[in-house]
C-alpha positions as CSV (number, residue, x, y, z in Angstrom):
1,M,0.0,0.0,0.0
2,T,1.4,3.4,-1.0
3,M,0.5,6.9,-0.1
4,Q,0.8,9.9,-2.4
5,D,-1.2,13.2,-2.4
6,A,-3.0,12.1,0.8
7,K,-4.4,9.0,-0.9
8,L,-3.7,5.4,0.0
9,T,-3.5,3.0,-2.9
10,V,-3.0,-0.7,-3.2
11,A,-0.2,-1.0,-5.8
12,M,2.1,-3.7,-7.3
13,I,5.8,-2.8,-6.6
14,P,8.9,-4.9,-7.1
15,D,10.3,-6.8,-4.2
16,P,13.1,-4.7,-2.5
17,V,16.6,-6.1,-2.9
18,P,18.7,-6.5,0.2
19,G,22.1,-4.7,0.0
20,Q,25.3,-5.3,1.9
21,G,24.6,-6.8,5.3
22,E,20.8,-6.6,4.8
23,V,17.9,-9.1,5.0
24,L,14.8,-9.6,3.0
25,V,11.7,-10.5,5.2
26,D,8.1,-11.3,4.7
27,V,5.9,-8.9,6.7
28,L,3.7,-10.9,9.1
29,A,2.1,-8.0,11.1
30,C,2.3,-4.2,11.2
31,G,0.9,-1.7,13.7
32,I,-1.0,1.3,12.5
33,C,0.8,4.2,14.1
34,G,-0.8,7.6,14.7
35,T,2.2,9.0,12.8
36,D,1.0,7.1,9.7
37,L,-2.4,8.7,10.1
38,H,-0.9,12.1,10.5
39,C,1.4,11.6,7.5
40,A,-1.5,10.5,5.3
41,A,-3.7,13.5,6.3
42,H,-1.1,16.2,6.8
43,A,2.1,15.2,5.0
44,P,3.2,18.7,3.9
45,E,2.7,20.2,7.3
46,L,4.5,17.3,9.0
47,N,7.4,17.7,6.6
48,A,7.5,21.4,7.4
49,A,7.5,20.6,11.1
50,T,10.4,18.1,10.9
51,K,12.3,20.5,8.8
52,V,12.1,23.1,11.6
53,A,12.9,20.5,14.3
54,T,15.6,18.5,12.7
55,G,16.7,20.3,9.5
56,I,15.4,17.6,7.2
57,E,12.1,16.7,5.7
58,L,10.7,13.4,6.8
59,M,9.4,12.3,3.4
60,D,10.0,12.9,-0.3
61,L,6.4,13.8,-1.2
62,S,7.3,13.9,-4.9
63,R,7.0,10.1,-5.0
64,P,4.9,7.3,-3.3
65,I,5.6,6.5,0.3
66,V,5.2,3.1,1.9
67,F,4.2,3.4,5.5
68,G,4.7,0.8,8.3
69,H,7.4,1.0,11.1
70,E,5.9,-1.2,13.8
71,F,6.3,-4.7,12.4
72,V,7.2,-8.4,12.7
73,G,8.8,-10.2,9.7
74,R,10.0,-13.6,8.7
75,V,13.5,-14.0,7.3
76,V,13.4,-14.9,3.6
77,S,17.0,-14.4,2.4
78,Y,20.2,-12.5,3.1
79,G,22.1,-9.9,1.0
80,P,25.8,-10.0,0.3
81,G,28.2,-9.9,3.3
82,A,25.5,-10.9,5.8
83,Q,26.5,-13.2,8.7
84,T,23.2,-15.1,8.5
85,R,23.0,-15.4,12.2
86,I,19.2,-15.9,12.3
87,P,18.0,-18.8,10.3
88,V,15.7,-18.3,7.3
89,G,12.1,-18.8,8.4
90,R,12.5,-17.3,11.8
91,R,10.5,-14.3,13.0
92,V,12.3,-11.0,13.7
93,V,11.7,-7.4,14.7
94,S,14.0,-4.5,14.2
95,M,14.4,-0.8,14.7
96,P,12.9,0.8,11.5
97,V,16.2,2.2,10.1
98,L,18.5,1.1,7.3
99,P,21.9,2.6,8.3
100,R,23.2,3.0,4.8
101,E,25.5,5.8,3.6
102,Q,22.2,7.8,3.2
103,P,20.2,6.4,6.1
104,V,16.6,5.3,5.4
105,L,13.8,5.7,7.9
106,L,11.6,2.7,7.1
107,G,8.0,3.5,6.9
108,F,8.7,7.0,5.5
109,A,10.6,6.1,2.3
110,G,9.6,4.9,-1.2
111,P,9.0,1.5,-2.8
112,E,12.7,0.8,-3.1
113,A,12.9,0.6,0.7
114,P,9.3,0.0,1.7
115,G,7.8,0.0,5.2
116,A,5.7,-2.8,6.5
117,Y,2.5,-1.8,4.6
118,A,4.2,-3.8,1.9
119,E,4.3,-7.6,1.7
120,R,8.1,-7.6,1.9
121,M,10.7,-5.3,3.2
122,V,14.5,-5.0,3.7
123,L,16.0,-4.8,7.2
124,S,19.6,-4.3,8.5
125,E,21.0,-7.6,9.9
126,P,22.8,-6.1,12.9
127,L,19.6,-4.6,14.1
128,L,17.5,-7.8,13.9
129,I,16.0,-9.2,17.1
130,E,14.7,-12.7,16.9
131,V,11.2,-13.3,18.3
132,P,11.0,-16.4,20.6
133,D,8.4,-19.0,19.8
134,H,6.2,-18.4,22.8
135,V,5.6,-14.7,21.8
136,S,2.7,-14.2,19.4
137,T,3.3,-12.2,16.3
138,E,0.6,-9.7,17.2
139,V,2.3,-9.0,20.6
140,A,5.8,-8.8,19.1
141,A,4.5,-6.1,16.7
142,L,4.2,-3.8,19.8
143,T,8.0,-3.8,20.2
144,E,8.6,-0.4,18.5
145,P,5.9,1.6,20.3
146,L,6.9,0.1,23.6
147,A,10.5,1.0,23.0
148,V,9.4,4.6,22.5
149,A,7.7,4.4,25.8
150,Y,10.6,2.9,27.6
151,R,13.0,5.5,26.2
152,T,10.5,8.2,27.2
153,V,10.5,7.1,30.8
154,A,14.3,6.6,30.8
155,R,14.8,10.1,29.5
156,A,12.7,11.5,32.3
157,E,15.4,10.4,34.8
158,L,12.8,9.7,37.5
159,V,13.7,9.8,41.1
160,S,12.0,7.6,43.7
161,D,9.5,10.2,44.9
162,D,8.4,11.5,41.5
163,V,4.6,11.5,40.8
164,P,4.0,11.1,37.1
165,L,1.1,12.6,35.1
166,V,0.4,11.0,31.7
167,V,-1.6,13.3,29.4
168,G,-3.3,11.2,26.8
169,C,-3.9,7.5,26.9
170,G,-3.4,6.5,23.3
171,P,-1.0,3.6,22.5
172,I,2.1,5.6,23.5
173,G,0.5,7.0,26.7
174,L,-0.7,3.5,27.7
175,A,2.7,2.1,27.1
176,V,4.3,4.9,29.2
177,I,1.9,3.9,32.0
178,A,2.9,0.2,31.7
179,V,6.6,1.1,31.9
180,L,6.1,3.4,34.8
181,K,4.2,0.6,36.6
182,M,7.0,-1.8,35.8
183,K,9.5,0.5,37.3
184,G,7.4,0.9,40.5
185,V,6.9,4.7,40.0
186,G,3.7,6.1,41.4
187,P,1.0,6.9,42.1
188,I,0.4,7.4,38.4
189,V,-2.1,10.0,37.3
190,A,-3.5,9.8,33.8
191,C,-6.1,11.9,31.9
192,E,-8.0,10.9,28.8
193,F,-11.3,11.8,27.1
194,S,-12.0,8.3,25.8
195,P,-13.7,6.0,28.4
196,E,-12.3,3.0,26.6
197,R,-8.8,4.3,26.9
198,R,-9.3,5.3,30.5
199,A,-10.3,1.8,31.3
200,L,-7.2,0.5,29.5
201,A,-5.1,3.0,31.5
202,Q,-6.4,1.5,34.7
203,R,-5.8,-2.1,33.5
204,L,-2.2,-1.1,32.7
205,G,-1.5,0.4,36.1
206,A,-2.6,4.0,36.4
207,D,-3.7,4.7,40.0
208,V,-5.8,7.9,39.2
209,V,-7.5,8.3,35.9
210,V,-9.6,11.3,35.1
211,D,-11.8,12.7,32.3
212,P,-10.4,16.2,31.8
213,R,-13.9,17.4,30.9
214,E,-15.0,16.7,34.4
215,T,-11.9,16.8,36.6
216,S,-8.7,18.9,36.3
217,P,-5.8,16.5,35.8
218,F,-3.6,19.0,37.5
219,E,-5.8,19.1,40.6
220,A,-5.6,15.3,40.6
221,L,-1.9,15.5,40.3
222,I,-1.6,17.9,43.2
223,T,-3.7,15.7,45.3
224,A,-1.7,12.6,44.4
225,A,1.6,14.4,45.1
226,A,0.5,15.7,48.5
227,T,2.7,14.6,51.4
228,N,3.4,15.5,55.0
229,D,6.9,13.9,55.0
230,P,9.5,16.7,54.5
231,A,12.0,14.1,53.3
232,R,9.7,13.3,50.3
233,M,8.8,16.9,49.4
234,A,10.0,18.7,46.2
235,A,12.7,21.3,46.6
236,P,11.6,24.5,48.3
237,T,10.2,27.2,46.1
238,T,11.5,30.8,46.0
239,L,8.6,32.6,47.7
240,L,6.5,30.0,49.5
241,G,9.3,27.8,50.8
242,Q,8.7,24.1,51.3
243,L,5.4,23.0,49.7
244,P,3.8,19.8,51.0
245,L,4.2,18.1,47.6
246,R,6.3,15.5,46.1
247,P,8.2,16.3,42.8
248,T,6.2,15.5,39.6
249,V,7.0,14.7,36.0
250,A,4.5,15.2,33.2
251,F,4.4,13.0,30.0
252,E,2.6,14.7,27.1
253,C,1.4,11.9,24.9
254,V,-1.2,13.6,22.7
255,G,0.7,15.7,20.2
256,V,-2.3,17.8,19.2
257,P,-1.5,21.6,18.9
258,G,-2.8,23.5,21.9
259,V,-2.8,20.4,24.2
260,I,0.5,21.4,25.7
261,D,-0.1,25.1,25.9
262,K,-3.3,25.4,28.0
263,P,-2.6,22.7,30.6
264,V,1.0,23.8,31.1
265,E,0.0,27.4,31.3
266,E,-2.8,26.5,33.8
267,I,-0.4,25.0,36.3
268,L,2.5,27.4,35.7
269,K,0.3,30.4,36.2
270,R,-0.4,29.1,39.6
271,Y,3.1,28.2,40.6
272,A,5.7,29.6,38.1
273,S,6.4,32.6,40.3
274,T,7.4,30.4,43.1
275,G,9.3,27.8,41.0
276,P,7.7,25.1,38.8
277,I,6.2,22.1,40.6
278,I,6.5,19.9,37.5
279,R,10.3,19.4,37.4
280,K,10.3,17.9,34.0
281,L,7.9,17.7,31.0
282,V,8.6,14.8,28.6
283,F,7.5,14.6,25.0
284,P,7.4,11.1,23.4
285,A,7.3,12.8,20.0
286,P,9.1,15.9,18.7
287,K,7.5,19.2,19.5
288,I,8.3,22.3,17.6
289,R,7.4,24.7,20.5
290,E,10.0,23.0,22.7
291,K,12.5,25.9,22.7
292,C,9.8,28.5,23.3
293,M,8.5,26.6,26.3
294,R,12.0,26.3,27.7
295,S,12.5,30.0,27.3
296,L,9.1,31.1,28.7
297,Y,8.9,28.7,31.7
298,R,12.4,27.7,32.5
299,M,11.2,24.1,32.6
300,N,13.3,21.0,32.0
301,I,11.7,19.8,28.8
302,T,12.9,16.6,27.1
303,N,12.2,15.3,23.7
304,A,12.3,11.6,24.3
305,T,12.6,10.3,20.7
306,L,15.8,12.1,19.6
307,F,18.2,9.2,19.8
308,P,21.8,10.2,19.6
309,D,22.8,7.0,18.0
310,L,21.4,3.9,16.4
311,D,23.0,1.7,19.1
312,G,21.0,3.4,21.8
313,L,17.7,2.8,20.1
314,A,18.6,-0.8,19.2
315,K,19.3,-1.5,22.8
316,S,16.1,0.1,23.9
317,I,14.1,-2.0,21.4
318,A,15.9,-5.2,22.5
319,F,15.2,-4.4,26.2
320,E,11.6,-3.6,25.4
321,L,11.1,-6.9,23.6
322,E,12.3,-8.6,26.8
323,I,9.6,-6.8,28.7
324,I,7.0,-8.1,26.2
325,W,8.3,-11.6,26.7
326,K,7.5,-11.2,30.4
327,G,3.9,-10.5,29.6
328,L,3.8,-6.8,30.3
329,V,1.3,-6.3,27.5
330,A,-1.1,-9.1,26.7
331,E,-3.2,-7.7,23.9
332,P,-2.2,-5.7,20.8
333,Q,-4.1,-2.5,20.3
334,A,-3.6,-2.1,16.5
335,S,-2.3,-4.4,13.9
336,H,-2.8,-5.7,10.4
337,S,-1.8,-9.3,10.0
338,R,-1.2,-11.1,6.7
339,G,-4.2,-13.3,6.0
340,D,-6.5,-11.1,8.0
341,D,-8.3,-8.4,6.1
342,R,-9.4,-6.5,9.3
343,L,-7.8,-3.2,10.2
344,I,-8.0,-2.5,13.9
345,P,-7.8,1.3,14.4
346,P,-5.5,2.6,17.1
């Protein structure tokens, strides 16, 4: 399936050819990421945003794009110079990158290096992770979004008394909640409009889940962070001294324009003059307003998906697959499997 001019089309394309140290795989399952939906509907705007944030455009919109970066494949054959360390026929996952001389972001390139919306794709052998037999293909397809969540939480550099707020309980927000629970951080406060996603947030470990139309998530956060133990309190503020609150960290997992501005302004208007209560705001996805927010609010803002090197992301994905093996997530939320014509929306 290709995308061009905001239209998805089923098309016949040649099988990609694995290059030096690369592997050809059959695609068994692919998650439908929110980024795919955004790219299909707003590709020029997304390209403009990535140009501002990173200096490059994400996609070449003059040609068809083949989406799909959350996937499981089965090894078909190896290209020249490969070590063939994983037998043909075995299932694998991988970080969605081909580290060629001109690196390729799989899922955002053309038919010569297609993402997993194609029947076959090429992967880099050093980045392959074999899926064990007891892990289902559908669950293993969650590896990449879970790796994003794990990296997000790691970049937050949580301390033992931090109280996290997760804004938005879509697939990434839910995964962040699961990782926070795994790490023993809490109580976890989450806010979400969808009742179905609020229920999932509770199942995955959120301690306080609110509908922001009815309850202020920041009031819920302040309540959850309240403490009478001076040893657990956040650092004293400039004017009010020691507040009876534990330190907090916010994870913004929505990505819709305006979602950051109003809630952050709400809490900062109340507390910015005395020093921010939220010691860190973490974005699982790039945000163009990041520099402006730092300047205005002097807040520690982290973009959790800017990996400094491929090895760091590969290790994160490998670690996250190990978490999946332990049964952290039992059900996939979005996938399209070969032989199954149903598309389950995220």
